[in-house]
Each structure stands twice: as structure tokens, then as C-alpha cells.
Biopython code that builds the backbone (N, CA, C, O; Angstrom):
import numpy as np
from Bio.PDB.StructureBuilder import StructureBuilder

atoms = [
    (1, "MET", "N", (101.855, 90.676, 52.157)),
    (1, "MET", "CA", (101.341, 90.759, 53.817)),
    (1, "MET", "C", (100.864, 89.165, 53.781)),
    (1, "MET", "O", (100.392, 88.613, 52.788)),
    (2, "ASN", "N", (101.049, 88.653, 54.847)),
    (2, "ASN", "CA", (100.938, 87.209, 54.939)),
    (2, "ASN", "C", (99.346, 87.454, 54.788)),
    (2, "ASN", "O", (98.886, 88.512, 55.217)),
    (3, "PRO", "N", (98.424, 86.415, 54.135)),
    (3, "PRO", "CA", (97.055, 86.252, 54.198)),
    (3, "PRO", "C", (96.268, 85.835, 55.407)),
    (3, "PRO", "O", (95.145, 86.200, 55.755)),
    (4, "ALA", "N", (97.231, 84.860, 56.060)),
    (4, "ALA", "CA", (96.773, 84.418, 57.433)),
    (4, "ALA", "C", (96.817, 85.613, 58.564)),
    (4, "ALA", "O", (96.129, 85.500, 59.579)),
    (5, "LEU", "N", (97.410, 86.428, 58.410)),
    (5, "LEU", "CA", (97.513, 87.128, 59.518)),
    (5, "LEU", "C", (95.972, 88.187, 59.777)),
    (5, "LEU", "O", (95.358, 88.245, 60.842)),
    (6, "PRO", "N", (95.598, 88.965, 58.462)),
    (6, "PRO", "CA", (94.149, 89.062, 58.986)),
    (6, "PRO", "C", (93.148, 88.349, 59.539)),
    (6, "PRO", "O", (92.377, 88.784, 60.394)),
    (7, "ALA", "N", (93.134, 87.028, 58.973)),
    (7, "ALA", "CA", (92.652, 86.068, 59.749)),
    (7, "ALA", "C", (92.489, 85.729, 61.202)),
    (7, "ALA", "O", (91.417, 85.691, 61.807)),
    (8, "LEU", "N", (93.820, 85.459, 61.741)),
    (8, "LEU", "CA", (94.288, 85.651, 62.919)),
    (8, "LEU", "C", (93.560, 86.644, 63.712)),
    (8, "LEU", "O", (92.694, 86.497, 64.574)),
    (9, "ALA", "N", (94.162, 87.784, 63.175)),
    (9, "ALA", "CA", (93.441, 89.007, 64.136)),
    (9, "ALA", "C", (91.967, 89.155, 64.173)),
    (9, "ALA", "O", (91.595, 89.773, 65.171)),
    (10, "LEU", "N", (90.950, 88.741, 63.321)),
    (10, "LEU", "CA", (89.854, 88.193, 63.158)),
    (10, "LEU", "C", (89.336, 87.443, 64.511)),
    (10, "LEU", "O", (88.505, 87.745, 65.368)),
    (11, "LEU", "N", (90.179, 86.360, 64.322)),
    (11, "LEU", "CA", (89.617, 85.096, 65.675)),
    (11, "LEU", "C", (90.033, 85.789, 66.647)),
    (11, "LEU", "O", (89.133, 85.870, 67.483)),
    (12, "ALA", "N", (90.996, 86.358, 66.973)),
    (12, "ALA", "CA", (91.723, 87.222, 68.283)),
    (12, "ALA", "C", (90.414, 87.731, 68.578)),
    (12, "ALA", "O", (89.822, 87.212, 69.524)),
    (13, "MET", "N", (89.716, 88.890, 67.775)),
    (13, "MET", "CA", (88.895, 89.693, 68.234)),
    (13, "MET", "C", (87.410, 89.128, 68.627)),
    (13, "MET", "O", (86.696, 89.657, 69.479)),
    (14, "LEU", "N", (87.036, 87.881, 67.809)),
    (14, "LEU", "CA", (85.811, 87.232, 67.762)),
    (14, "LEU", "C", (86.151, 86.567, 69.440)),
    (14, "LEU", "O", (85.240, 86.720, 70.253)),
    (15, "GLY", "N", (86.999, 86.095, 69.757)),
    (15, "GLY", "CA", (87.468, 85.515, 70.713)),
    (15, "GLY", "C", (87.142, 86.246, 72.230)),
    (15, "GLY", "O", (86.658, 85.761, 73.253)),
    (16, "ALA", "N", (87.691, 87.824, 71.870)),
    (16, "ALA", "CA", (87.392, 88.669, 73.158)),
    (16, "ALA", "C", (86.314, 88.874, 73.224)),
    (16, "ALA", "O", (86.123, 89.343, 74.346)),
    (17, "CYS", "N", (85.088, 88.795, 72.498)),
    (17, "CYS", "CA", (83.664, 88.815, 72.491)),
    (17, "CYS", "C", (82.939, 87.928, 73.154)),
    (17, "CYS", "O", (81.806, 88.215, 73.538)),
    (18, "ALA", "N", (83.555, 86.602, 73.400)),
    (18, "ALA", "CA", (82.687, 85.627, 74.011)),
    (18, "ALA", "C", (82.673, 85.742, 75.434)),
    (18, "ALA", "O", (83.367, 86.586, 76.001)),
    (19, "SER", "N", (81.845, 84.861, 76.118)),
    (19, "SER", "CA", (81.374, 84.986, 77.375)),
    (19, "SER", "C", (82.217, 84.020, 77.919)),
    (19, "SER", "O", (82.726, 83.092, 77.289)),
    (20, "PHE", "N", (82.393, 84.333, 79.467)),
    (20, "PHE", "CA", (83.201, 83.179, 80.120)),
    (20, "PHE", "C", (82.466, 83.091, 81.285)),
    (20, "PHE", "O", (82.418, 84.121, 81.958)),
    (21, "PRO", "N", (81.790, 81.963, 81.755)),
    (21, "PRO", "CA", (80.804, 81.435, 82.549)),
    (21, "PRO", "C", (81.481, 81.283, 84.241)),
    (21, "PRO", "O", (80.973, 81.447, 85.350)),
    (22, "GLU", "N", (82.599, 80.965, 83.866)),
    (22, "GLU", "CA", (83.785, 80.974, 85.324)),
    (22, "GLU", "C", (83.752, 82.130, 85.826)),
    (22, "GLU", "O", (83.547, 82.194, 87.038)),
    (23, "VAL", "N", (83.940, 83.363, 85.071)),
    (23, "VAL", "CA", (83.946, 84.975, 85.464)),
    (23, "VAL", "C", (82.377, 85.443, 85.990)),
    (23, "VAL", "O", (82.131, 86.101, 87.001)),
    (24, "ASP", "N", (81.571, 85.000, 85.177)),
    (24, "ASP", "CA", (80.084, 85.341, 85.640)),
    (24, "ASP", "C", (79.815, 84.683, 87.023)),
    (24, "ASP", "O", (79.352, 85.383, 87.923)),
    (25, "ALA", "N", (80.011, 83.726, 87.175)),
    (25, "ALA", "CA", (79.897, 82.693, 88.559)),
    (25, "ALA", "C", (80.798, 83.406, 89.465)),
    (25, "ALA", "O", (80.270, 83.476, 90.575)),
    (26, "ALA", "N", (81.719, 83.851, 89.439)),
    (26, "ALA", "CA", (82.459, 84.193, 90.400)),
    (26, "ALA", "C", (82.101, 85.644, 90.674)),
    (26, "ALA", "O", (82.486, 86.126, 91.739)),
    (27, "GLN", "N", (81.478, 86.310, 89.915)),
    (27, "GLN", "CA", (80.985, 87.526, 90.112)),
    (27, "GLN", "C", (79.623, 87.658, 91.034)),
    (27, "GLN", "O", (79.359, 88.577, 91.809)),
    (28, "ALA", "N", (78.791, 86.436, 90.728)),
    (28, "ALA", "CA", (77.625, 85.894, 91.349)),
    (28, "ALA", "C", (77.979, 85.605, 92.882)),
    (28, "ALA", "O", (77.334, 86.088, 93.813)),
    (29, "ARG", "N", (78.976, 84.842, 93.018)),
    (29, "ARG", "CA", (79.421, 84.517, 94.276)),
    (29, "ARG", "C", (79.937, 85.468, 94.827)),
    (29, "ARG", "O", (79.771, 85.291, 96.034)),
    (30, "PHE", "N", (80.653, 86.698, 94.594)),
    (30, "PHE", "CA", (81.155, 87.697, 95.147)),
    (30, "PHE", "C", (79.890, 88.715, 95.686)),
    (30, "PHE", "O", (79.913, 89.370, 96.728)),
    (31, "ALA", "N", (78.654, 88.658, 94.573)),
    (31, "ALA", "CA", (77.861, 89.804, 94.900)),
    (31, "ALA", "C", (76.890, 88.890, 96.078)),
    (31, "ALA", "O", (76.325, 89.569, 96.935)),
    (32, "GLN", "N", (76.748, 87.746, 96.107)),
    (32, "GLN", "CA", (76.290, 87.181, 97.074)),
    (32, "GLN", "C", (76.700, 87.143, 98.328)),
    (32, "GLN", "O", (75.881, 87.421, 99.204)),
    (33, "THR", "N", (77.807, 86.855, 98.620)),
    (33, "THR", "CA", (78.695, 87.011, 99.882)),
    (33, "THR", "C", (78.959, 88.410, 100.381)),
    (33, "THR", "O", (79.001, 88.471, 101.609)),
    (34, "THR", "N", (79.146, 89.531, 99.754)),
    (34, "THR", "CA", (79.131, 91.100, 100.125)),
    (34, "THR", "C", (78.205, 91.598, 99.845)),
    (34, "THR", "O", (78.061, 92.683, 100.407)),
    (35, "GLY", "N", (77.143, 91.207, 98.945)),
    (35, "GLY", "CA", (75.911, 92.280, 98.753)),
    (35, "GLY", "C", (76.210, 93.500, 97.692)),
    (35, "GLY", "O", (75.450, 94.452, 97.512)),
    (36, "VAL", "N", (77.254, 93.324, 97.136)),
    (36, "VAL", "CA", (78.088, 94.397, 96.510)),
    (36, "VAL", "C", (77.549, 93.774, 95.217)),
    (36, "VAL", "O", (77.770, 92.572, 95.071)),
    (37, "THR", "N", (76.667, 94.617, 93.969)),
    (37, "THR", "CA", (76.439, 93.759, 93.075)),
    (37, "THR", "C", (77.337, 94.335, 91.808)),
    (37, "THR", "O", (77.431, 93.671, 90.776)),
    (38, "SER", "N", (78.001, 95.643, 91.964)),
    (38, "SER", "CA", (78.826, 96.251, 90.913)),
    (38, "SER", "C", (80.058, 95.686, 91.108)),
    (38, "SER", "O", (80.423, 95.436, 92.257)),
    (39, "THR", "N", (80.857, 95.409, 90.030)),
    (39, "THR", "CA", (82.267, 95.006, 90.153)),
    (39, "THR", "C", (83.264, 96.042, 89.670)),
    (39, "THR", "O", (84.392, 95.813, 89.235)),
    (40, "THR", "N", (82.544, 97.466, 89.847)),
    (40, "THR", "CA", (83.500, 98.676, 89.361)),
    (40, "THR", "C", (83.637, 99.265, 90.679)),
    (40, "THR", "O", (82.761, 99.552, 91.496)),
    (41, "PRO", "N", (85.093, 99.413, 90.744)),
    (41, "PRO", "CA", (85.256, 100.043, 92.042)),
    (41, "PRO", "C", (84.671, 101.363, 92.675)),
    (41, "PRO", "O", (84.616, 102.213, 91.787)),
    (42, "GLN", "N", (84.307, 101.751, 93.634)),
    (42, "GLN", "CA", (83.765, 103.127, 93.774)),
    (42, "GLN", "C", (84.910, 104.072, 94.167)),
    (42, "GLN", "O", (85.796, 103.761, 94.964)),
    (43, "LEU", "N", (84.809, 105.320, 93.502)),
    (43, "LEU", "CA", (85.823, 106.124, 93.827)),
    (43, "LEU", "C", (85.199, 106.956, 95.182)),
    (43, "LEU", "O", (84.001, 107.234, 95.251)),
    (44, "VAL", "N", (86.119, 107.293, 96.183)),
    (44, "VAL", "CA", (85.950, 108.152, 97.422)),
    (44, "VAL", "C", (86.985, 109.239, 97.807)),
    (44, "VAL", "O", (88.198, 109.071, 97.679)),
    (45, "PRO", "N", (86.448, 110.293, 98.256)),
    (45, "PRO", "CA", (87.450, 111.248, 98.406)),
    (45, "PRO", "C", (88.828, 110.636, 99.398)),
    (45, "PRO", "O", (88.752, 109.861, 100.351)),
    (46, "ILE", "N", (89.882, 111.181, 98.894)),
    (46, "ILE", "CA", (91.341, 110.796, 99.537)),
    (46, "ILE", "C", (91.198, 111.090, 101.034)),
    (46, "ILE", "O", (91.710, 110.298, 101.826)),
    (47, "GLU", "N", (90.466, 112.290, 101.534)),
    (47, "GLU", "CA", (90.695, 112.794, 103.022)),
    (47, "GLU", "C", (90.017, 111.747, 104.008)),
    (47, "GLU", "O", (90.360, 111.607, 105.181)),
    (48, "GLY", "N", (88.916, 110.964, 103.316)),
    (48, "GLY", "CA", (88.790, 110.073, 104.306)),
    (48, "GLY", "C", (89.582, 108.656, 104.320)),
    (48, "GLY", "O", (89.496, 108.052, 105.389)),
    (49, "LEU", "N", (90.130, 108.208, 103.580)),
    (49, "LEU", "CA", (91.304, 107.075, 103.400)),
    (49, "LEU", "C", (92.526, 107.896, 104.106)),
    (49, "LEU", "O", (93.211, 107.065, 104.702)),
    (50, "ILE", "N", (92.870, 108.738, 104.210)),
    (50, "ILE", "CA", (93.922, 109.141, 105.209)),
    (50, "ILE", "C", (93.360, 109.280, 106.546)),
    (50, "ILE", "O", (94.087, 108.857, 107.445)),
    (51, "ALA", "N", (92.304, 109.744, 106.869)),
    (51, "ALA", "CA", (91.905, 109.708, 108.149)),
    (51, "ALA", "C", (91.699, 108.574, 108.651)),
    (51, "ALA", "O", (91.679, 108.417, 109.872)),
    (52, "GLN", "N", (91.485, 107.460, 107.678)),
    (52, "GLN", "CA", (91.361, 106.115, 108.425)),
    (52, "GLN", "C", (92.694, 105.412, 108.793)),
    (52, "GLN", "O", (92.856, 104.549, 109.656)),
    (53, "ALA", "N", (93.795, 106.064, 107.796)),
    (53, "ALA", "CA", (94.982, 105.276, 108.129)),
    (53, "ALA", "C", (95.784, 105.670, 109.515)),
    (53, "ALA", "O", (96.553, 104.989, 110.194)),
    (54, "GLY", "N", (95.346, 106.944, 109.674)),
    (54, "GLY", "CA", (95.746, 107.442, 111.336)),
    (54, "GLY", "C", (97.374, 107.997, 111.111)),
    (54, "GLY", "O", (97.831, 108.688, 110.200)),
    (55, "GLN", "N", (97.940, 107.501, 112.124)),
    (55, "GLN", "CA", (99.401, 108.140, 112.079)),
    (55, "GLN", "C", (100.134, 106.376, 111.979)),
    (55, "GLN", "O", (99.548, 105.293, 111.959)),
    (56, "GLY", "N", (101.377, 106.649, 111.941)),
    (56, "GLY", "CA", (102.208, 105.295, 111.692)),
    (56, "GLY", "C", (102.308, 104.602, 112.634)),
    (56, "GLY", "O", (102.446, 105.098, 113.752)),
    (57, "ARG", "N", (102.273, 103.521, 112.472)),
    (57, "ARG", "CA", (102.412, 101.988, 113.655)),
    (57, "ARG", "C", (103.736, 101.924, 114.272)),
    (57, "ARG", "O", (103.902, 101.452, 115.396)),
    (58, "ALA", "N", (104.890, 102.498, 113.391)),
    (58, "ALA", "CA", (106.298, 101.904, 113.748)),
    (58, "ALA", "C", (106.708, 102.904, 115.284)),
    (58, "ALA", "O", (106.481, 104.080, 115.567)),
    (59, "GLY", "N", (107.311, 101.927, 115.937)),
    (59, "GLY", "CA", (107.396, 102.422, 117.248)),
    (59, "GLY", "C", (109.081, 102.649, 117.106)),
    (59, "GLY", "O", (109.741, 102.458, 116.084)),
    (60, "GLU", "N", (109.554, 103.087, 118.357)),
    (60, "GLU", "CA", (110.859, 103.363, 118.593)),
    (60, "GLU", "C", (112.043, 102.312, 118.055)),
    (60, "GLU", "O", (113.020, 102.612, 117.369)),
    (61, "ALA", "N", (111.771, 101.342, 118.429)),
    (61, "ALA", "CA", (112.517, 100.193, 118.212)),
    (61, "ALA", "C", (112.502, 99.886, 116.585)),
    (61, "ALA", "O", (113.590, 99.617, 116.077)),
    (62, "ALA", "N", (111.386, 99.909, 115.783)),
    (62, "ALA", "CA", (111.291, 100.176, 114.537)),
    (62, "ALA", "C", (112.387, 100.882, 113.808)),
    (62, "ALA", "O", (113.332, 100.400, 113.183)),
    (63, "THR", "N", (112.052, 102.156, 114.027)),
    (63, "THR", "CA", (112.504, 103.349, 113.590)),
    (63, "THR", "C", (114.188, 103.290, 113.682)),
    (63, "THR", "O", (114.965, 103.559, 112.765)),
    (64, "LYS", "N", (114.507, 102.889, 114.958)),
    (64, "LYS", "CA", (116.122, 102.668, 114.656)),
    (64, "LYS", "C", (116.339, 101.775, 114.061)),
    (64, "LYS", "O", (117.505, 101.794, 113.666)),
    (65, "ALA", "N", (115.655, 100.702, 113.676)),
    (65, "ALA", "CA", (116.290, 99.272, 113.090)),
    (65, "ALA", "C", (116.354, 99.752, 111.686)),
    (65, "ALA", "O", (117.180, 99.243, 110.928)),
    (66, "LEU", "N", (115.523, 100.722, 111.258)),
    (66, "LEU", "CA", (115.153, 100.974, 109.962)),
    (66, "LEU", "C", (116.431, 101.906, 109.759)),
    (66, "LEU", "O", (117.210, 101.769, 108.815)),
    (67, "ALA", "N", (116.540, 102.773, 110.656)),
    (67, "ALA", "CA", (117.961, 103.620, 110.489)),
    (67, "ALA", "C", (119.401, 102.652, 110.490)),
    (67, "ALA", "O", (120.365, 102.991, 109.805)),
    (68, "ALA", "N", (119.416, 101.770, 111.096)),
    (68, "ALA", "CA", (120.518, 101.139, 111.096)),
    (68, "ALA", "C", (120.437, 100.353, 110.031)),
    (68, "ALA", "O", (121.553, 100.154, 109.550)),
    (69, "ARG", "N", (119.458, 99.755, 109.391)),
    (69, "ARG", "CA", (119.710, 99.181, 108.170)),
    (69, "ARG", "C", (120.035, 100.101, 107.001)),
    (69, "ARG", "O", (120.581, 99.711, 105.969)),
    (70, "ALA", "N", (119.687, 101.252, 107.227)),
    (70, "ALA", "CA", (119.721, 102.269, 106.168)),
    (70, "ALA", "C", (121.192, 102.585, 106.049)),
    (70, "ALA", "O", (121.740, 102.502, 104.950)),
    (71, "ALA", "N", (121.841, 102.935, 107.109)),
    (71, "ALA", "CA", (122.990, 103.310, 107.356)),
    (71, "ALA", "C", (124.358, 101.929, 107.024)),
    (71, "ALA", "O", (125.570, 102.014, 106.830)),
    (72, "GLY", "N", (123.462, 100.830, 107.088)),
    (72, "GLY", "CA", (124.469, 99.636, 106.540)),
    (72, "GLY", "C", (124.197, 99.604, 104.889)),
    (72, "GLY", "O", (124.936, 98.942, 104.160)),
    (73, "LEU", "N", (123.423, 100.137, 104.527)),
    (73, "LEU", "CA", (123.255, 100.001, 103.094)),
    (73, "LEU", "C", (123.971, 101.026, 102.378)),
    (73, "LEU", "O", (124.563, 100.838, 101.316)),
    (74, "ARG", "N", (123.890, 102.177, 103.035)),
    (74, "ARG", "CA", (124.841, 103.259, 102.728)),
    (74, "ARG", "C", (126.259, 102.905, 102.421)),
    (74, "ARG", "O", (126.976, 103.101, 101.439)),
    (75, "ALA", "N", (126.459, 102.232, 103.747)),
    (75, "ALA", "CA", (128.030, 101.758, 103.849)),
    (75, "ALA", "C", (128.423, 100.716, 102.748)),
    (75, "ALA", "O", (129.582, 100.553, 102.368)),
    (76, "ARG", "N", (127.396, 100.062, 102.300)),
    (76, "ARG", "CA", (127.732, 98.553, 101.171)),
    (76, "ARG", "C", (127.797, 99.553, 100.031)),
    (76, "ARG", "O", (128.750, 99.344, 99.279)),
    (77, "ALA", "N", (126.964, 100.675, 99.682)),
    (77, "ALA", "CA", (127.078, 101.161, 98.575)),
    (77, "ALA", "C", (128.345, 102.285, 98.468)),
    (77, "ALA", "O", (128.803, 102.460, 97.339)),
    (78, "ARG", "N", (128.764, 102.833, 99.268)),
    (78, "ARG", "CA", (130.299, 103.296, 99.557)),
    (78, "ARG", "C", (131.607, 102.709, 98.966)),
    (78, "ARG", "O", (132.495, 103.105, 98.211)),
    (79, "ALA", "N", (131.265, 101.389, 99.780)),
    (79, "ALA", "CA", (132.102, 99.988, 99.536)),
    (79, "ALA", "C", (132.116, 99.291, 98.102)),
    (79, "ALA", "O", (132.974, 98.482, 97.750)),
    (80, "MET", "N", (130.925, 99.771, 97.241)),
    (80, "MET", "CA", (131.015, 99.240, 95.663)),
    (80, "MET", "C", (131.633, 100.450, 94.746)),
    (80, "MET", "O", (131.864, 100.262, 93.552)),
    (81, "GLN", "N", (131.897, 101.769, 95.423)),
    (81, "GLN", "CA", (132.255, 102.927, 94.345)),
    (81, "GLN", "C", (133.647, 102.424, 93.722)),
    (81, "GLN", "O", (133.860, 102.731, 92.549)),
    (82, "GLY", "N", (134.664, 101.633, 94.452)),
    (82, "GLY", "CA", (135.859, 101.514, 93.772)),
    (82, "GLY", "C", (136.053, 100.714, 92.732)),
    (82, "GLY", "O", (135.020, 100.269, 92.233)),
    (83, "PRO", "N", (137.135, 100.371, 92.216)),
    (83, "PRO", "CA", (137.203, 99.537, 91.264)),
    (83, "PRO", "C", (136.717, 98.369, 91.340)),
    (83, "PRO", "O", (136.360, 98.065, 92.478)),
    (84, "VAL", "N", (136.528, 97.383, 90.334)),
    (84, "VAL", "CA", (135.984, 96.157, 90.677)),
    (84, "VAL", "C", (137.515, 95.234, 90.794)),
    (84, "VAL", "O", (137.677, 94.520, 91.783)),
    (85, "HIS", "N", (138.282, 95.290, 90.031)),
    (85, "HIS", "CA", (139.631, 94.783, 90.117)),
    (85, "HIS", "C", (140.594, 95.655, 90.823)),
    (85, "HIS", "O", (140.607, 96.869, 91.024)),
    (86, "SER", "N", (141.638, 94.404, 91.239)),
    (86, "SER", "CA", (142.711, 95.110, 91.783)),
    (86, "SER", "C", (143.732, 95.491, 90.802)),
    (86, "SER", "O", (143.823, 94.799, 89.788)),
    (87, "PRO", "N", (144.696, 96.733, 90.999)),
    (87, "PRO", "CA", (145.939, 96.928, 90.089)),
    (87, "PRO", "C", (146.385, 95.602, 89.452)),
    (87, "PRO", "O", (146.291, 95.420, 88.238)),
    (88, "VAL", "N", (146.814, 94.789, 90.200)),
    (88, "VAL", "CA", (147.391, 93.529, 89.569)),
    (88, "VAL", "C", (146.436, 92.744, 88.578)),
    (88, "VAL", "O", (146.664, 92.572, 87.381)),
    (89, "THR", "N", (145.549, 92.387, 89.139)),
    (89, "THR", "CA", (144.353, 91.799, 88.121)),
    (89, "THR", "C", (143.888, 92.768, 86.821)),
    (89, "THR", "O", (143.537, 92.223, 85.774)),
    (90, "ARG", "N", (143.905, 94.119, 86.940)),
    (90, "ARG", "CA", (143.910, 94.639, 85.662)),
    (90, "ARG", "C", (144.933, 94.742, 84.651)),
    (90, "ARG", "O", (144.828, 94.752, 83.424)),
    (91, "ALA", "N", (145.977, 94.821, 85.430)),
    (91, "ALA", "CA", (147.310, 94.664, 84.490)),
    (91, "ALA", "C", (147.675, 93.315, 84.240)),
    (91, "ALA", "O", (148.673, 93.218, 83.525)),
    (92, "ARG", "N", (147.151, 92.210, 84.625)),
    (92, "ARG", "CA", (146.907, 90.897, 84.207)),
    (92, "ARG", "C", (146.151, 90.677, 82.672)),
    (92, "ARG", "O", (146.482, 90.124, 81.623)),
    (93, "LEU", "N", (144.885, 91.468, 83.179)),
    (93, "LEU", "CA", (143.977, 91.296, 81.864)),
    (93, "LEU", "C", (144.481, 92.067, 80.590)),
    (93, "LEU", "O", (144.679, 91.520, 79.505)),
    (94, "ALA", "N", (144.671, 93.445, 80.860)),
    (94, "ALA", "CA", (145.616, 94.380, 79.832)),
    (94, "ALA", "C", (146.249, 93.675, 79.224)),
    (94, "ALA", "O", (146.004, 93.566, 78.023)),
    (95, "ALA", "N", (147.288, 92.940, 79.810)),
    (95, "ALA", "CA", (148.374, 92.037, 78.860)),
    (95, "ALA", "C", (147.902, 90.690, 78.334)),
    (95, "ALA", "O", (148.599, 90.115, 77.497)),
    (96, "ALA", "N", (146.959, 90.238, 78.692)),
    (96, "ALA", "CA", (146.094, 89.293, 77.687)),
    (96, "ALA", "C", (145.154, 89.568, 76.496)),
    (96, "ALA", "O", (144.738, 88.772, 75.654)),
    (97, "ILE", "N", (144.902, 91.001, 76.641)),
    (97, "ILE", "CA", (144.051, 91.447, 75.481)),
    (97, "ILE", "C", (145.113, 91.927, 74.763)),
    (97, "ILE", "O", (144.968, 91.847, 73.543)),
    (98, "ALA", "N", (146.127, 92.397, 75.154)),
    (98, "ALA", "CA", (147.436, 93.168, 74.192)),
    (98, "ALA", "C", (147.899, 91.699, 73.510)),
    (98, "ALA", "O", (148.281, 91.732, 72.341)),
    (99, "ALA", "N", (147.876, 90.666, 74.082)),
    (99, "ALA", "CA", (148.371, 89.344, 73.442)),
    (99, "ALA", "C", (147.621, 88.765, 72.463)),
    (99, "ALA", "O", (148.065, 88.160, 71.488)),
    (100, "HIS", "N", (146.016, 89.036, 72.846)),
    (100, "HIS", "CA", (145.224, 88.378, 71.772)),
    (100, "HIS", "C", (144.591, 89.309, 70.826)),
    (100, "HIS", "O", (143.378, 89.106, 70.760)),
    (101, "PRO", "N", (144.946, 90.124, 70.184)),
    (101, "PRO", "CA", (144.330, 91.424, 69.409)),
    (101, "PRO", "C", (142.946, 90.716, 68.723)),
    (101, "PRO", "O", (142.943, 89.621, 68.162)),
    (102, "ALA", "N", (141.923, 91.490, 68.879)),
    (102, "ALA", "CA", (140.600, 90.958, 68.175)),
    (102, "ALA", "C", (140.990, 90.895, 66.425)),
    (102, "ALA", "O", (141.757, 91.563, 65.731)),
    (103, "LYS", "N", (140.070, 89.766, 66.128)),
    (103, "LYS", "CA", (140.080, 89.572, 64.723)),
    (103, "LYS", "C", (138.848, 89.960, 64.102)),
    (103, "LYS", "O", (137.833, 89.315, 64.363)),
    (104, "ILE", "N", (138.797, 91.169, 63.123)),
    (104, "ILE", "CA", (137.461, 91.732, 62.660)),
    (104, "ILE", "C", (137.464, 91.567, 61.117)),
    (104, "ILE", "O", (138.108, 92.212, 60.290)),
    (105, "ASN", "N", (136.496, 90.437, 60.908)),
    (105, "ASN", "CA", (136.632, 89.848, 59.278)),
    (105, "ASN", "C", (136.045, 91.423, 58.243)),
    (105, "ASN", "O", (136.011, 91.376, 57.014)),
]
sb = StructureBuilder()
sb.init_structure("model")
sb.init_model(0)
sb.init_chain("A")
sb.init_seg("    ")
for serial, (resi, resn, name, xyz) in enumerate(atoms, 1):
    if name == "N":
        sb.init_residue(resn, " ", resi, " ")
    sb.init_atom(name, np.array(xyz, "f"), 0.0, 1.0, " ", f" {name:<3s}", serial, name[0])
structure = sb.get_structure()
């Protein structure tokens, strides 16, 4: 094992323990502007979040546009199901492969 590897790992771990004044300053500014002193997000019940979200905002026009887009994407997917090359191109490629057999050493 390379002796420099443990030393490098030790230096990386020591760097993780360093303080970062820029981060501390940003947290202090956030606390001043919002009044929130904790940087840890608060856990809240999901029912309240769902109630705040309310019903969807999509109107009838948006729903129709989305359905049309989905239909177009499905049509494109069906069109891509077939072979990539035409029979003529596939025959030409097969002939070229047969004319130049692979050389394995």
C-alpha cells in the first residue's frame, strides 16, 4: 500500500473539521433577515401541506394541450418501434460485413 494514501486521507479528514467563515456569515445573514435561527428544516405534518396545495391549477385548455402532447409522443414512440434500417440498407451492410471478416489475434 502506498504510504502517502493514509496521510492524504488524514489531511482530508482534518480539512472537514475546519470552520468556514463564509458559511457562518451566510447563516447569520439568513437568521437576521428571516428571524429563523435554526438551519435545520422543521418537520411538519403532510396533511397541512396538502391542504395548502389545494386543487390543481390546470384549466381545460391546459388539460387538452397536455393530452394532445401525450398523444403526439405516443405516436412518435409507435413510429420508432420498427427497424432502423430499410431492407436494402441492411442487405448492403450484411454484404460489407461478410466481405471483411473480423481478424481476431
